[in-house]
Residue, then its C-alpha position, 0 to 999 in steps of 0.5 A: x400537406x405531407x404527414x411525417x411518420x412518427x418515430x417509434x422508439x426502440x424498447x429498452x433492454x430489460x436489465x437483469x435483476x440486482x444480484x446484491x440481494x442474493x445471499x449464499x447458503x449459510x450452511x455452506x459458508x460455515x464449511x468454507x475456508x477463510x479465503x473462499x469466504x472472501x472470494x464468495x463475499x466479493x463476487x456475489x455482491x456485484x453482478x459478474x460481467x463477461x465478454x459474450x461470444x456466440x460459441x459460449x451458447x452453442x450446445x456442448x460448449x462446456x465439454x468442448x472448452x473444458x474437456x468434460x462437464x463441470x463436476x465437483x470434487x466431492x458433494x461437499x466441495x466448492x471446486x470443480x475437478x481440474x479441466x484439461x490444460x490448454x498449454x503446458x505450463x513452465x516449471x521452476x522458473x523456466x521459459x514461459x510458453x507462447x500460446x497459439x492463436x487457437x490456444x489463446x482463444x480457448x483460454x479466453x473462452x474458458x474465462x468468459x464461460x465461467x464468468x457467464x455461469x456465475x452470472x446466470x446463478x446470480x440472476x437465478x437467485x436474485x432476491x433470495x438465498x441460494x441453495x447449498x448446491x448453487x452456492x457451491x457451484x457459484x464459488x466453483x465457477x468463480x474459482x475456475x474463472x480466477x484460475x483462467x485469469x491467472x493463467x492468462x496474466x502469467x503467460x503475458x507478464x513478459x509484455x509488462x517487462x518489455x513495455x517498461x523497458x521500452x518506455x524508459x520514463x526517468x521520472x517514474x520509479x521502475x517498480x511503480x511502472x511495473x505495478x501499473x503495468x500489471x494492473x493494466x494487464x489484468x484490466x485488459x484480460x477482463x475486457x478483451x474480446x477474443x472473437x474479433x480475431x486479434x492477438x491479446x498482446x496487441x490489445x494488452x500492449x496498448x493498454x499497458x502503454x496508456x497506463x504508463x502515460x497516465x502514471x507519468x502525467x500523475x507524477x508530473x502533476x505531483x511534481x508541479x505541487x511538490x518539487x522535491x521528494x517527501x523528507x520527514x526532516x523537512x516536514x518537521x519544524x525544528x524551530x522550538x528546538x533551535x529556540x530552546x538551544x539559543x535560550x540554553x546558550x544564553x543562560x550558560x553565558x549569563x551563569x558564567x558571567x555571574x560566577x566569574x565576576x562574582x555578581x552573586x557575592x559568593x565567598x571564597x570557599x563557595x567560588x572554589x566549589x563552583x569553579x571546581x565542580x563545574x570547571x569554570x575558568x577564565x581560560x579553560x585548559x584541556x585537562x580541566x574537567x568537572x570534579x566530584x564532591x569527594x575530589x573538591x572535598x580534598x581540595x578544601x579539606x571538608x567532607x563531600x557532604x559539606x561540599x554538597x551543602x556549600x554547593x547548594x547554598x552557592x547555587x541558590x545565590x546564583x539563581x537569585x542574582x540571575x532572576x534579579x538581572x532578568x527582572x531588572x531587564 
């Protein structure tokens, strides 16, 4: 009977220590700007990832990529001296330059080399406080990586515009489409492997189009639940307002009926005061308008204070008649 060979499982790769417990040097933090503290706090909390490449580990790789070894601008600074530019940048809204394949690869290698250096410092000081020099170097390498990322994104922004015009999604707002494309471009920069021999535009265009498809599907699902755009006037119910208006209309009609038919047993003077003060007539002319106390006083030959007293007495009778009518109902 043949004995089957035992399968030997490959040992798992050792995971790097968790860098979350690594903390920056407090003396360096107090000297940093607000923006630098935000960057440091964001990137030191999670392990910085990078796309590995054999050329990143070659001897002299740093000098080859950046033109010189990394050197802080000053002993107390947290940024390196600017490296040699990969390509001439456009100035004043001019035409964005197109990188050659070699220039593009160099820019991506710079980006990943800076991220690799940041990760090495995180792993080295995992579980303890970084030294002042290590904290400055970590922030400087992180800033160098962000600068390279910004350069790559700025040089490839036209891809987003071109893909947005090519897609022509009528159901999606153009600004939202551009926003989704920009986010997809940044994700593509983080994940692109330049050693495979492809142009970044090939990889990025596919990522941007996929993001457009996702936003179109998301909006389609939203339209299925909410067929119309959000309208605060529709969302806010006006039932109470309409109910109040109906009650006010009914009350005004009841008051007119009580006054015109004299259901409150008003005297002739009281009826004249109410009619003139509130312009209540069987047929209201265009020129009729509510009169002031003084004007009514001239009509009935009394002072305006006396008119006020007559008016209040008449309104009290009308209120009593109105309440009796509602109670009877």
